N, C-alpha and C positions, 0 to 999 in steps of 0.2 A: 737209363729211367726205366725200371719195371715195373708192368701193372697186375696187380694180382686180380685174375679172370675167374678161382675157384666159386665164387656166386654166382656168376653165370652162366657155368657148367653145371653147378649143381641145382639150380632151377631157383636160386633164393633170391637171385635181382633179374632182368630183365634188359634195364641199361645200363653200361659203366660211362661217365661220359671224359671223354679225354680233352686236354688242354694242357697243353706243354710248350715250352720254348727251351728248345735243343739248340747246342752248339755244336756246327760242324767245321768251325773254322780251322784245324787241322787236316782236315781230308785234302790231301792231295787225288788230283785227277788230270792226268795229260799235261804235266808240269806248270798247273797251276792250281791254287788254290779256289775253287768256285764257290764255296757258300762263308765270305770272311762275316758276314753278318746272321744275327739269330734266324732261326726256322722255328717258326710259331706256327703247332702244330693244333687241330680242334675239328673235334668231329666227336664220335660215339663207337663202345663196340656194343649190338647187340645181340640177345638170344632168338629166335623164332623160327618155330617150327624144329628144336633140334639140332641150330645152326647157328652158330655163333660168326657173327660177320665183324671186321673193323671197317671202317668206314669213316673219312677225313680228311682236312685238306693240309697241305704244307706251303704256307709260305716265306718266302724268302726274297733278295735281291739276289741274282748269282753274276758271277764278277769271270771273265774270261779275255782273250786276246784275240783280235777278229784273223780270222784266216786268210784276209788278202792284204791288209795294210799295216797290221800286226799294232791297231790303235786298240787300247782299254776298251772292254764291252762293258757295260752292266744293265740290267737290266731286269724287271721284278719276273719273279717266278713262281707260278703258282702249281703247283701237282696232285691230282685226286689221289689218295691211297685206298685201296679196298682190297681186302684180305678174308678169304675163311680161313677161321681158326680151328686146329685140329691138334687132339692131344696124345694122340697113338699115329703112325706112320700107315698107309696102306700100301698097296701095288702101286707102284709107278711115282712120277713127282708132278706137279702141278705149282706152277708159279703162282698161282692166286692161293695157295696155300701157305699158312706158317704154322707149320709143328712147334707144339710150346714145349717145356720143361716144366713140371710140377702148375702148371694153368699159370704161369707168367710170362706176360706179352715184351719182349725186349721190345720197345717202342724203337728206341733210339737206333735200332741193326735195322728193323723194318723200314722206318724214313730213311735213313740214311740210303739203302739199296736200293729204294724207289729212287731217289733224286738221281743217284748216279744215274745207272739202268737209264734213266728217260732222258738226260741231257742231251742237246742238240747233236749232231755228228756233224754240222759244219758251224761255224759261230761266224756271222758278218757282225759288222759294225752297222751295219744299213744295207737294205735289199740290193740297192745299186753302187754299191762299191767299189770302185775302180781297181784298187791295189796298187801295187808297187810296178814301175818300172825296169825289167828283168834286165835293160844295161846300168840304168844308173842308181835304182833304189830310191828315187823319186816319188812320193805319196801322189798320186795320179788325181787322188778328192780333192788336193789342193792347188793343180792345175795341170796343164800340159807339160812335159821335160821336153827337153831341147835336145834329143838322143836324134841320130841318123834311123828312121824307121827302116829303113830298106834293108836292114840288117839280115840275111841269109841265113839259117845255120849251115854250116861246114857239109853237113852231111847231103842237103839239097843244093847244095853248091851245081852242081850237074844236072840237075833239070833247067838253071836257070841258064846254061850256056845250051842246053838243048832248044831252049824257049828264044833265045837269040840267034838259033841257026837259022831257023825258020822264016 
């Protein structure tokens, strides 16, 4: 979705409202499709004191897989999006600046990038997830497994023997 912002840069308008429903169901990240539901974007692009700024909020339901127990995770996801929009590049790059081509803002690309860059680095189904037993694969959230808990890493077996000598 391209937003035409030429009237803002020419001073003909002060505000352009943003109200869009975006589809990122085809976006793949870390082997999953985190945004199978529509992304609702609401906000505005405004002109004040010679600066054009995008301020919006993206709301959706984010889906993934728990990093500890591999259970599916589905959570509401809200992301604030704020960028200064420019029409020509200057020295250096700033992640808050978005360079426009012919006064057009590619809203899909900006929102998609912001959503992906701010995804959590660790996904948990719940904060106290116990994960899977490393021996048998039992989901420890559903109860304890019946594996021998005295299993020792073979690389540390010599330390066990040393402790038994004392």
